Structures are given as C-alpha cells and as structure tokens.
ZATORVEX-964791 format. One record per residue (C-alpha): residue number from 0; x, y, z; residue in one letter; chain. Coordinates in steps of 0.1 Angstrom, whole numbers, padded with zeros to 4 digits. Layout:
<rs>
{n: NUM east: X north: Y up: Z res: A chain: A} .
...
</rs>
This chain:
<rs>
{n: 0 east: 0407 north: 0309 up: 0327 res: M chain: A} .
{n: 1 east: 0441 north: 0327 up: 0323 res: T chain: A} .
{n: 2 east: 0464 north: 0305 up: 0343 res: L chain: A} .
{n: 3 east: 0501 north: 0302 up: 0339 res: S chain: A} .
{n: 4 east: 0515 north: 0268 up: 0331 res: M chain: A} .
{n: 5 east: 0527 north: 0264 up: 0367 res: K chain: A} .
{n: 6 east: 0492 north: 0272 up: 0380 res: D chain: A} .
{n: 7 east: 0476 north: 0248 up: 0355 res: K chain: A} .
{n: 8 east: 0498 north: 0220 up: 0368 res: I chain: A} .
{n: 9 east: 0490 north: 0230 up: 0404 res: L chain: A} .
{n: 10 east: 0453 north: 0231 up: 0397 res: K chain: A} .
{n: 11 east: 0455 north: 0196 up: 0382 res: R chain: A} .
{n: 12 east: 0470 north: 0184 up: 0415 res: F chain: A} .
{n: 13 east: 0445 north: 0203 up: 0436 res: L chain: A} .
{n: 14 east: 0417 north: 0186 up: 0416 res: L chain: A} .
{n: 15 east: 0433 north: 0151 up: 0419 res: A chain: A} .
{n: 16 east: 0419 north: 0146 up: 0454 res: S chain: A} .
{n: 17 east: 0450 north: 0130 up: 0468 res: G chain: A} .
{n: 18 east: 0457 north: 0107 up: 0438 res: E chain: A} .
{n: 19 east: 0492 north: 0106 up: 0422 res: P chain: A} .
{n: 20 east: 0496 north: 0120 up: 0387 res: I chain: A} .
{n: 21 east: 0523 north: 0107 up: 0363 res: S chain: A} .
{n: 22 east: 0549 north: 0131 up: 0349 res: G chain: A} .
{n: 23 east: 0542 north: 0117 up: 0314 res: Q chain: A} .
{n: 24 east: 0504 north: 0123 up: 0317 res: Y chain: A} .
{n: 25 east: 0511 north: 0159 up: 0328 res: L chain: A} .
{n: 26 east: 0535 north: 0165 up: 0300 res: A chain: A} .
{n: 27 east: 0510 north: 0152 up: 0274 res: E chain: A} .
{n: 28 east: 0480 north: 0170 up: 0289 res: E chain: A} .
{n: 29 east: 0499 north: 0203 up: 0291 res: M chain: A} .
{n: 30 east: 0517 north: 0199 up: 0258 res: G chain: A} .
{n: 31 east: 0552 north: 0204 up: 0274 res: I chain: A} .
{n: 32 east: 0582 north: 0182 up: 0281 res: S chain: A} .
{n: 33 east: 0586 north: 0161 up: 0312 res: R chain: A} .
{n: 34 east: 0617 north: 0182 up: 0320 res: T chain: A} .
{n: 35 east: 0595 north: 0213 up: 0320 res: A chain: A} .
{n: 36 east: 0570 north: 0195 up: 0342 res: V chain: A} .
{n: 37 east: 0598 north: 0187 up: 0367 res: W chain: A} .
{n: 38 east: 0610 north: 0223 up: 0367 res: K chain: A} .
{n: 39 east: 0575 north: 0236 up: 0374 res: H chain: A} .
{n: 40 east: 0572 north: 0211 up: 0403 res: L chain: A} .
{n: 41 east: 0606 north: 0224 up: 0416 res: Q chain: A} .
{n: 42 east: 0593 north: 0259 up: 0415 res: S chain: A} .
{n: 43 east: 0561 north: 0249 up: 0434 res: L chain: A} .
{n: 44 east: 0582 north: 0232 up: 0460 res: Q chain: A} .
{n: 45 east: 0601 north: 0265 up: 0465 res: E chain: A} .
{n: 46 east: 0568 north: 0282 up: 0472 res: E chain: A} .
{n: 47 east: 0559 north: 0257 up: 0500 res: G chain: A} .
{n: 48 east: 0542 north: 0228 up: 0481 res: Y chain: A} .
{n: 49 east: 0554 north: 0193 up: 0488 res: S chain: A} .
{n: 50 east: 0553 north: 0164 up: 0464 res: F chain: A} .
{n: 51 east: 0561 north: 0127 up: 0470 res: E chain: A} .
{n: 52 east: 0573 north: 0104 up: 0441 res: T chain: A} .
{n: 53 east: 0552 north: 0072 up: 0441 res: I chain: A} .
{n: 54 east: 0569 north: 0044 up: 0422 res: K chain: A} .
{n: 55 east: 0552 north: 0036 up: 0388 res: K chain: A} .
{n: 56 east: 0524 north: 0061 up: 0396 res: K chain: A} .
{n: 57 east: 0540 north: 0096 up: 0395 res: G chain: A} .
{n: 58 east: 0538 north: 0126 up: 0418 res: Y chain: A} .
{n: 59 east: 0515 north: 0130 up: 0448 res: L chain: A} .
{n: 60 east: 0508 north: 0164 up: 0463 res: L chain: A} .
{n: 61 east: 0514 north: 0159 up: 0501 res: T chain: A} .
{n: 62 east: 0513 north: 0194 up: 0515 res: N chain: A} .
{n: 63 east: 0501 north: 0228 up: 0503 res: K chain: A} .
{n: 64 east: 0504 north: 0262 up: 0519 res: P chain: A} .
{n: 65 east: 0472 north: 0282 up: 0527 res: D chain: A} .
{n: 66 east: 0472 north: 0307 up: 0498 res: R chain: A} .
{n: 67 east: 0446 north: 0325 up: 0477 res: V chain: A} .
{n: 68 east: 0465 north: 0322 up: 0444 res: D chain: A} .
{n: 69 east: 0448 north: 0317 up: 0411 res: A chain: A} .
{n: 70 east: 0452 north: 0279 up: 0410 res: A chain: A} .
{n: 71 east: 0438 north: 0275 up: 0446 res: S chain: A} .
{n: 72 east: 0407 north: 0296 up: 0439 res: I chain: A} .
{n: 73 east: 0400 north: 0282 up: 0404 res: S chain: A} .
{n: 74 east: 0400 north: 0246 up: 0418 res: S chain: A} .
{n: 75 east: 0368 north: 0256 up: 0436 res: Y chain: A} .
{n: 76 east: 0353 north: 0280 up: 0410 res: L chain: A} .
{n: 77 east: 0319 north: 0274 up: 0395 res: T chain: A} .
{n: 78 east: 0313 north: 0308 up: 0379 res: T chain: A} .
{n: 79 east: 0309 north: 0316 up: 0342 res: E chain: A} .
{n: 80 east: 0329 north: 0349 up: 0344 res: R chain: A} .
{n: 81 east: 0339 north: 0360 up: 0378 res: F chain: A} .
{n: 82 east: 0373 north: 0349 up: 0390 res: G chain: A} .
{n: 83 east: 0384 north: 0337 up: 0355 res: H chain: A} .
{n: 84 east: 0410 north: 0364 up: 0355 res: N chain: A} .
{n: 85 east: 0429 north: 0366 up: 0388 res: I chain: A} .
{n: 86 east: 0458 north: 0389 up: 0396 res: H chain: A} .
{n: 87 east: 0475 north: 0375 up: 0428 res: Y chain: A} .
{n: 88 east: 0500 north: 0393 up: 0449 res: Y chain: A} .
{n: 89 east: 0519 north: 0381 up: 0480 res: D chain: A} .
{n: 90 east: 0520 north: 0418 up: 0490 res: E chain: A} .
{n: 91 east: 0507 north: 0451 up: 0476 res: C chain: A} .
{n: 92 east: 0498 north: 0485 up: 0488 res: A chain: A} .
{n: 93 east: 0461 north: 0481 up: 0481 res: T chain: A} .
{n: 94 east: 0441 north: 0459 up: 0457 res: T chain: A} .
{n: 95 east: 0418 north: 0488 up: 0448 res: Q chain: A} .
{n: 96 east: 0447 north: 0508 up: 0432 res: T chain: A} .
{n: 97 east: 0458 north: 0479 up: 0411 res: I chain: A} .
{n: 98 east: 0421 north: 0472 up: 0401 res: A chain: A} .
{n: 99 east: 0417 north: 0509 up: 0390 res: H chain: A} .
{n: 100 east: 0446 north: 0505 up: 0366 res: E chain: A} .
{n: 101 east: 0434 north: 0472 up: 0353 res: L chain: A} .
{n: 102 east: 0399 north: 0485 up: 0348 res: A chain: A} .
{n: 103 east: 0411 north: 0515 up: 0329 res: R chain: A} .
{n: 104 east: 0431 north: 0492 up: 0306 res: N chain: A} .
{n: 105 east: 0402 north: 0470 up: 0297 res: G chain: A} .
{n: 106 east: 0402 north: 0442 up: 0323 res: A chain: A} .
{n: 107 east: 0372 north: 0419 up: 0317 res: P chain: A} .
{n: 108 east: 0340 north: 0417 up: 0339 res: D chain: A} .
{n: 109 east: 0347 north: 0397 up: 0370 res: G chain: A} .
{n: 110 east: 0385 north: 0402 up: 0371 res: T chain: A} .
{n: 111 east: 0398 north: 0397 up: 0407 res: V chain: A} .
{n: 112 east: 0428 north: 0414 up: 0423 res: V chain: A} .
{n: 113 east: 0438 north: 0396 up: 0455 res: I chain: A} .
{n: 114 east: 0467 north: 0397 up: 0480 res: A chain: A} .
{n: 115 east: 0480 north: 0379 up: 0510 res: E chain: A} .
{n: 116 east: 0485 north: 0413 up: 0526 res: T chain: A} .
{n: 117 east: 0481 north: 0450 up: 0519 res: Q chain: A} .
{n: 118 east: 0505 north: 0476 up: 0533 res: T chain: A} .
{n: 119 east: 0481 north: 0505 up: 0528 res: D chain: A} .
{n: 120 east: 0446 north: 0489 up: 0529 res: G chain: A} .
{n: 121 east: 0418 north: 0514 up: 0533 res: K chain: A} .
{n: 122 east: 0381 north: 0512 up: 0543 res: G chain: A} .
{n: 123 east: 0354 north: 0539 up: 0540 res: R chain: A} .
{n: 124 east: 0364 north: 0575 up: 0543 res: M chain: A} .
{n: 125 east: 0401 north: 0564 up: 0538 res: S chain: A} .
{n: 126 east: 0403 north: 0548 up: 0572 res: R chain: A} .
{n: 127 east: 0432 north: 0523 up: 0575 res: P chain: A} .
{n: 128 east: 0423 north: 0486 up: 0572 res: W chain: A} .
{n: 129 east: 0443 north: 0460 up: 0590 res: E chain: A} .
{n: 130 east: 0453 north: 0433 up: 0565 res: S chain: A} .
{n: 131 east: 0470 north: 0405 up: 0584 res: T chain: A} .
{n: 132 east: 0493 north: 0385 up: 0561 res: K chain: A} .
{n: 133 east: 0479 north: 0351 up: 0550 res: G chain: A} .
{n: 134 east: 0450 north: 0353 up: 0574 res: K chain: A} .
{n: 135 east: 0422 north: 0371 up: 0555 res: G chain: A} .
{n: 136 east: 0407 north: 0379 up: 0522 res: I chain: A} .
{n: 137 east: 0418 north: 0412 up: 0507 res: W chain: A} .
{n: 138 east: 0405 north: 0415 up: 0472 res: M chain: A} .
{n: 139 east: 0389 north: 0438 up: 0447 res: T chain: A} .
{n: 140 east: 0364 north: 0425 up: 0421 res: V chain: A} .
{n: 141 east: 0360 north: 0445 up: 0389 res: I chain: A} .
{n: 142 east: 0324 north: 0445 up: 0378 res: I chain: A} .
{n: 143 east: 0312 north: 0460 up: 0345 res: K chain: A} .
{n: 144 east: 0274 north: 0462 up: 0347 res: P chain: A} .
{n: 145 east: 0253 north: 0482 up: 0322 res: D chain: A} .
{n: 146 east: 0240 north: 0506 up: 0348 res: V chain: A} .
{n: 147 east: 0238 north: 0544 up: 0353 res: L chain: A} .
{n: 148 east: 0262 north: 0561 up: 0378 res: P chain: A} .
{n: 149 east: 0234 north: 0567 up: 0404 res: H chain: A} .
{n: 150 east: 0229 north: 0530 up: 0406 res: Q chain: A} .
{n: 151 east: 0265 north: 0522 up: 0416 res: A chain: A} .
{n: 152 east: 0260 north: 0525 up: 0454 res: P chain: A} .
{n: 153 east: 0235 north: 0496 up: 0452 res: Q chain: A} .
{n: 154 east: 0263 north: 0473 up: 0443 res: F chain: A} .
{n: 155 east: 0277 north: 0476 up: 0479 res: T chain: A} .
{n: 156 east: 0244 north: 0460 up: 0490 res: L chain: A} .
{n: 157 east: 0247 north: 0434 up: 0462 res: V chain: A} .
{n: 158 east: 0282 north: 0425 up: 0475 res: A chain: A} .
{n: 159 east: 0269 north: 0424 up: 0511 res: A chain: A} .
{n: 160 east: 0241 north: 0399 up: 0504 res: V chain: A} .
{n: 161 east: 0266 north: 0379 up: 0483 res: S chain: A} .
{n: 162 east: 0291 north: 0376 up: 0512 res: I chain: A} .
{n: 163 east: 0264 north: 0369 up: 0538 res: V chain: A} .
{n: 164 east: 0249 north: 0341 up: 0518 res: N chain: A} .
{n: 165 east: 0283 north: 0326 up: 0509 res: A chain: A} .
{n: 166 east: 0291 north: 0325 up: 0546 res: L chain: A} .
{n: 167 east: 0258 north: 0309 up: 0555 res: K chain: A} .
{n: 168 east: 0263 north: 0283 up: 0528 res: S chain: A} .
{n: 169 east: 0297 north: 0273 up: 0542 res: L chain: A} .
{n: 170 east: 0296 north: 0277 up: 0579 res: Y chain: A} .
{n: 171 east: 0271 north: 0267 up: 0606 res: K chain: A} .
{n: 172 east: 0284 north: 0280 up: 0639 res: E chain: A} .
{n: 173 east: 0274 north: 0317 up: 0634 res: F chain: A} .
{n: 174 east: 0249 north: 0339 up: 0617 res: T chain: A} .
{n: 175 east: 0263 north: 0369 up: 0599 res: P chain: A} .
{n: 176 east: 0243 north: 0401 up: 0596 res: V chain: A} .
{n: 177 east: 0247 north: 0433 up: 0575 res: I chain: A} .
{n: 178 east: 0252 north: 0466 up: 0592 res: K chain: A} .
{n: 179 east: 0243 north: 0494 up: 0568 res: W chain: A} .
{n: 180 east: 0259 north: 0502 up: 0545 res: P chain: A} .
{n: 181 east: 0290 north: 0481 up: 0542 res: N chain: A} .
{n: 182 east: 0299 north: 0461 up: 0572 res: D chain: A} .
{n: 183 east: 0292 north: 0425 up: 0581 res: I chain: A} .
{n: 184 east: 0290 north: 0416 up: 0618 res: L chain: A} .
{n: 185 east: 0291 north: 0383 up: 0637 res: V chain: A} .
{n: 186 east: 0278 north: 0384 up: 0673 res: N chain: A} .
{n: 187 east: 0280 north: 0422 up: 0671 res: G chain: A} .
{n: 188 east: 0316 north: 0423 up: 0661 res: M chain: A} .
{n: 189 east: 0329 north: 0434 up: 0627 res: K chain: A} .
{n: 190 east: 0345 north: 0407 up: 0604 res: C chain: A} .
{n: 191 east: 0340 north: 0422 up: 0569 res: T chain: A} .
{n: 192 east: 0341 north: 0456 up: 0552 res: G chain: A} .
{n: 193 east: 0331 north: 0465 up: 0516 res: I chain: A} .
{n: 194 east: 0343 north: 0495 up: 0497 res: L chain: A} .
{n: 195 east: 0328 north: 0502 up: 0463 res: T chain: A} .
{n: 196 east: 0344 north: 0528 up: 0439 res: E chain: A} .
{n: 197 east: 0333 north: 0538 up: 0404 res: M chain: A} .
{n: 198 east: 0349 north: 0546 up: 0371 res: I chain: A} .
{n: 199 east: 0323 north: 0564 up: 0351 res: A chain: A} .
{n: 200 east: 0314 north: 0588 up: 0324 res: E chain: A} .
{n: 201 east: 0284 north: 0612 up: 0327 res: M chain: A} .
{n: 202 east: 0259 north: 0587 up: 0315 res: D chain: A} .
{n: 203 east: 0274 north: 0553 up: 0321 res: R chain: A} .
{n: 204 east: 0294 north: 0532 up: 0345 res: V chain: A} .
{n: 205 east: 0327 north: 0519 up: 0329 res: Q chain: A} .
{n: 206 east: 0336 north: 0498 up: 0359 res: A chain: A} .
{n: 207 east: 0328 north: 0492 up: 0396 res: L chain: A} .
{n: 208 east: 0356 north: 0483 up: 0419 res: L chain: A} .
{n: 209 east: 0342 north: 0462 up: 0448 res: V chain: A} .
{n: 210 east: 0368 north: 0460 up: 0475 res: G chain: A} .
{n: 211 east: 0362 north: 0432 up: 0501 res: I chain: A} .
{n: 212 east: 0381 north: 0427 up: 0533 res: G chain: A} .
{n: 213 east: 0373 north: 0397 up: 0554 res: I chain: A} .
{n: 214 east: 0389 north: 0386 up: 0586 res: N chain: A} .
{n: 215 east: 0391 north: 0348 up: 0581 res: V chain: A} .
{n: 216 east: 0418 north: 0330 up: 0601 res: N chain: A} .
{n: 217 east: 0430 north: 0356 up: 0626 res: Q chain: A} .
{n: 218 east: 0430 north: 0348 up: 0662 res: Q chain: A} .
{n: 219 east: 0424 north: 0374 up: 0689 res: K chain: A} .
{n: 220 east: 0461 north: 0381 up: 0693 res: E chain: A} .
{n: 221 east: 0464 north: 0389 up: 0656 res: D chain: A} .
{n: 222 east: 0443 north: 0421 up: 0661 res: F chain: A} .
{n: 223 east: 0457 north: 0453 up: 0675 res: P chain: A} .
{n: 224 east: 0446 north: 0459 up: 0710 res: E chain: A} .
{n: 225 east: 0423 north: 0487 up: 0701 res: E chain: A} .
{n: 226 east: 0404 north: 0464 up: 0677 res: L chain: A} .
{n: 227 east: 0401 north: 0433 up: 0699 res: Q chain: A} .
{n: 228 east: 0368 north: 0444 up: 0715 res: S chain: A} .
{n: 229 east: 0351 north: 0453 up: 0682 res: I chain: A} .
{n: 230 east: 0366 north: 0430 up: 0655 res: A chain: A} .
{n: 231 east: 0364 north: 0392 up: 0651 res: T chain: A} .
{n: 232 east: 0373 north: 0366 up: 0625 res: S chain: A} .
{n: 233 east: 0353 north: 0338 up: 0609 res: L chain: A} .
{n: 234 east: 0378 north: 0313 up: 0624 res: S chain: A} .
{n: 235 east: 0372 north: 0326 up: 0659 res: I chain: A} .
{n: 236 east: 0334 north: 0323 up: 0655 res: E chain: A} .
{n: 237 east: 0335 north: 0289 up: 0636 res: E chain: A} .
{n: 238 east: 0361 north: 0276 up: 0661 res: N chain: A} .
{n: 239 east: 0384 north: 0262 up: 0634 res: K chain: A} .
{n: 240 east: 0408 north: 0273 up: 0606 res: L chain: A} .
{n: 241 east: 0390 north: 0279 up: 0573 res: L chain: A} .
{n: 242 east: 0398 north: 0274 up: 0536 res: N chain: A} .
{n: 243 east: 0402 north: 0309 up: 0523 res: R chain: A} .
{n: 244 east: 0404 north: 0299 up: 0486 res: A chain: A} .
{n: 245 east: 0371 north: 0280 up: 0489 res: E chain: A} .
{n: 246 east: 0355 north: 0310 up: 0505 res: L chain: A} .
{n: 247 east: 0367 north: 0334 up: 0477 res: V chain: A} .
{n: 248 east: 0353 north: 0310 up: 0451 res: A chain: A} .
{n: 249 east: 0319 north: 0308 up: 0469 res: T chain: A} .
{n: 250 east: 0317 north: 0346 up: 0473 res: I chain: A} .
{n: 251 east: 0324 north: 0350 up: 0435 res: L chain: A} .
{n: 252 east: 0297 north: 0326 up: 0427 res: S chain: A} .
{n: 253 east: 0271 north: 0345 up: 0447 res: F chain: A} .
{n: 254 east: 0284 north: 0379 up: 0435 res: L chain: A} .
{n: 255 east: 0281 north: 0368 up: 0399 res: E chain: A} .
{n: 256 east: 0246 north: 0354 up: 0404 res: N chain: A} .
{n: 257 east: 0233 north: 0385 up: 0424 res: Y chain: A} .
{n: 258 east: 0249 north: 0410 up: 0400 res: S chain: A} .
{n: 259 east: 0231 north: 0392 up: 0371 res: D chain: A} .
{n: 260 east: 0199 north: 0391 up: 0392 res: L chain: A} .
{n: 261 east: 0202 north: 0429 up: 0397 res: Y chain: A} .
{n: 262 east: 0207 north: 0435 up: 0360 res: I chain: A} .
{n: 263 east: 0178 north: 0413 up: 0349 res: T chain: A} .
{n: 264 east: 0153 north: 0421 up: 0376 res: R chain: A} .
{n: 265 east: 0163 north: 0454 up: 0392 res: G chain: A} .
{n: 266 east: 0170 north: 0462 up: 0429 res: F chain: A} .
{n: 267 east: 0138 north: 0446 up: 0443 res: G chain: A} .
{n: 268 east: 0150 north: 0411 up: 0448 res: P chain: A} .
{n: 269 east: 0184 north: 0424 up: 0462 res: I chain: A} .
{n: 270 east: 0165 north: 0447 up: 0486 res: K chain: A} .
{n: 271 east: 0145 north: 0417 up: 0499 res: K chain: A} .
{n: 272 east: 0177 north: 0396 up: 0504 res: L chain: A} .
{n: 273 east: 0194 north: 0426 up: 0521 res: W chain: A} .
{n: 274 east: 0165 north: 0432 up: 0545 res: E chain: A} .
{n: 275 east: 0164 north: 0395 up: 0554 res: D chain: A} .
{n: 276 east: 0201 north: 0396 up: 0564 res: A chain: A} .
{n: 277 east: 0201 north: 0431 up: 0580 res: S chain: A} .
{n: 278 east: 0212 north: 0436 up: 0616 res: G chain: A} .
{n: 279 east: 0202 north: 0473 up: 0614 res: T chain: A} .
{n: 280 east: 0165 north: 0472 up: 0604 res: I chain: A} .
{n: 281 east: 0142 north: 0475 up: 0634 res: G chain: A} .
{n: 282 east: 0170 north: 0487 up: 0657 res: K chain: A} .
{n: 283 east: 0174 north: 0520 up: 0675 res: E chain: A} .
{n: 284 east: 0205 north: 0536 up: 0659 res: I chain: A} .
{n: 285 east: 0226 north: 0567 up: 0659 res: K chain: A} .
{n: 286 east: 0237 north: 0579 up: 0624 res: A chain: A} .
{n: 287 east: 0266 north: 0604 up: 0623 res: T chain: A} .
{n: 288 east: 0267 north: 0622 up: 0589 res: T chain: A} .
{n: 289 east: 0292 north: 0649 up: 0579 res: L chain: A} .
{n: 290 east: 0268 north: 0676 up: 0592 res: T chain: A} .
{n: 291 east: 0247 north: 0661 up: 0619 res: E chain: A} .
{n: 292 east: 0238 north: 0633 up: 0643 res: V chain: A} .
{n: 293 east: 0204 north: 0616 up: 0638 res: I chain: A} .
{n: 294 east: 0189 north: 0592 up: 0663 res: Q chain: A} .
{n: 295 east: 0159 north: 0570 up: 0657 res: G chain: A} .
{n: 296 east: 0147 north: 0536 up: 0645 res: K chain: A} .
{n: 297 east: 0160 north: 0521 up: 0613 res: A chain: A} .
{n: 298 east: 0128 north: 0511 up: 0594 res: I chain: A} .
{n: 299 east: 0141 north: 0499 up: 0561 res: G chain: A} .
{n: 300 east: 0159 north: 0509 up: 0529 res: I chain: A} .
{n: 301 east: 0144 north: 0526 up: 0499 res: T chain: A} .
{n: 302 east: 0143 north: 0512 up: 0463 res: E chain: A} .
{n: 303 east: 0177 north: 0529 up: 0458 res: S chain: A} .
{n: 304 east: 0194 north: 0515 up: 0489 res: G chain: A} .
{n: 305 east: 0191 north: 0546 up: 0511 res: V chain: A} .
{n: 306 east: 0185 north: 0540 up: 0548 res: L chain: A} .
{n: 307 east: 0154 north: 0553 up: 0564 res: E chain: A} .
{n: 308 east: 0153 north: 0564 up: 0600 res: I chain: A} .
{n: 309 east: 0121 north: 0572 up: 0619 res: Q chain: A} .
{n: 310 east: 0126 north: 0599 up: 0646 res: L chain: A} .
{n: 311 east: 0107 north: 0600 up: 0679 res: D chain: A} .
{n: 312 east: 0085 north: 0627 up: 0663 res: S chain: A} .
{n: 313 east: 0074 north: 0603 up: 0636 res: G chain: A} .
{n: 314 east: 0094 north: 0621 up: 0609 res: E chain: A} .
{n: 315 east: 0112 north: 0598 up: 0585 res: I chain: A} .
{n: 316 east: 0147 north: 0608 up: 0575 res: R chain: A} .
{n: 317 east: 0167 north: 0594 up: 0545 res: S chain: A} .
{n: 318 east: 0204 north: 0586 up: 0552 res: I chain: A} .
{n: 319 east: 0227 north: 0585 up: 0521 res: Y chain: A} .
{n: 320 east: 0260 north: 0582 up: 0539 res: S chain: A} .
{n: 321 east: 0268 north: 0579 up: 0576 res: A chain: A} .
{n: 322 east: 0285 north: 0560 up: 0604 res: D chain: A} .
{n: 323 east: 0259 north: 0539 up: 0621 res: I chain: A} .
{n: 324 east: 0260 north: 0529 up: 0658 res: E chain: A} .
{n: 325 east: 0235 north: 0504 up: 0671 res: L chain: A} .
{n: 326 east: 0221 north: 0517 up: 0704 res: K chain: A} .
{n: 327 east: 0220 north: 0493 up: 0734 res: A chain: A} .
</rs>
C-alpha cells in the first residue's frame, strides 16, 4: 500500500475504532518524531478531521469528513492488489484521462484514480456525466488482464456484476439490476454508469480503464431537473446516508475476485452472474444503434457478451452497441 505518512497516521486512527492513540506510540510505530506526528495531526485538522487530547492516553479521532481518500478506502480494503495504489483528487476534469496517463507510465494492476468531483465527467458516447461533489463515487480502476483486445468489452460486464453484488452485500432496502450494457438501475432509475476503455497493441491488451460513476448520497434536489425523473441515488433508495469509502473498498474486492474468475475460468461464470442480475433479459426492448432501431424481446447474451434480441418474426439479432429502452 503506497500511503503517505499522513495517510498512514490517519488510517491508524480509522482502524482504532474510537480508542485513543498516544503520540509516543504513533512516533515509534511510524519511525518519526513526536513533533512530526503533531504536524501531521495539524494538517489533518485543516482538512476537517477533529482530534481530542485525552490525558495520559493520547489523541482521539472525534470527527472525520466524508471523503474517499486513500486512508479512508484502505481502512476497509480486503484485496490483494486492487486499491493498493490510490490516486485521490479533490477535483479533476475526469479520472479516465488521469488513468490513461498512469497506465501508459506503468501503473500496477488495480490502481485506482478517484475524485470528489469531476468537472468534465463523461459517460458512453462522450455524454456528460453529472459528478456532484462529495456525494458520489467517481473513479477509474486500471486493470491489466492477460486477454486479447476482442475480450475487453466483457470487462464492462465483469464490472457490472461486481458493483451489483457489492451493493447487495451492503444494502438491504433495494435490489439493483443491470441494464445492458453498462447501467445499473434501482426501481427503474439509473444510479450507476460504467465506461470501459482500452489501451492495446494488435495482439494484447496493455490496460483496461474501467470508469465507474455511482450516485451515492445525492438527494433529489442535487440532480438537475431534467434528470430527476430518470436518476436516483443509493441514499434515496436505502433512506439513509451511506459510507462511500466502504462501498469503494467492497466494489474493489468483488472486482478483483471476478476479474480473477474471468481469467481462470473464462466468461461462462460471469455470464451466469450477469444474467442473474439482469433487468433486461426477458423484457421487450427498443435498441437504437447508429444505423437502425430494433424492437423485440431480449433473450440473453452470447459467450462474448453480445445482447441477443428476438424479433416478432422469430429472427434473432445480435446487438454489439446500442442505447436500450425498456418498453412498458
């Protein structure tokens, strides 16, 4: 885990579960002076953390801001690789752009770029993505699987089942479903989008950039008026504020496990997980591609993740990329 000294101290407090920690203990554990410990605590206080001095016991963390910084995420992390290298930003244009640069410069498998807000967030087809500050998860995970370029789109489905199962493991008030290919819906409303980009040579993938945008703690008034009827947040559906750092760590755990499952056993197990969580299969849909509109019943996905639609005539059409609308 590549944490700064300040983040290492913060993580120690986050793991202390409300118990005070002495400055002397911190100094010895971190291999720095007590003065240096005090300076790092001052810096953390400037960032919104509060500490109380308990006589003869040390410092007690009494308040922490809701942030998705490296220390907060790593205090919940259970992975072997994913999330062990976190690049955190209060604000950036887009995490995808930063991840591109990091991947080209040798960032390790499972590197995470995450921001409190994006000023130029994008979804599929370069559509703008609303990234409310401090309320969502706006991150890109760099994955470096040993796969061929034509397999890369399947990692959008790997990410989708990872997110759905992370949500199911943490929250009980709603059931998320996947809308092919890259949206996650709750009660018919969108809460998550996934954007997978590839850096590749002719015969091998160098890196996949899995961009994940999740509406976590927004309330209805946080959404622009034109989105209020089609977008929701996890907080609205769960009816309470949620711990974003815990959710990030849980998603990374599932994403690492399912990426490894894909590498060792192929797409079959992922396909089964995806179909179990699908809100598209079995529904009458309208698929708008770049060249035509196709209407019919979604009957499944192929072994390569392509959506299959059965027309009224009985003909089965394969959909590689489209906007999907569920018909009433």
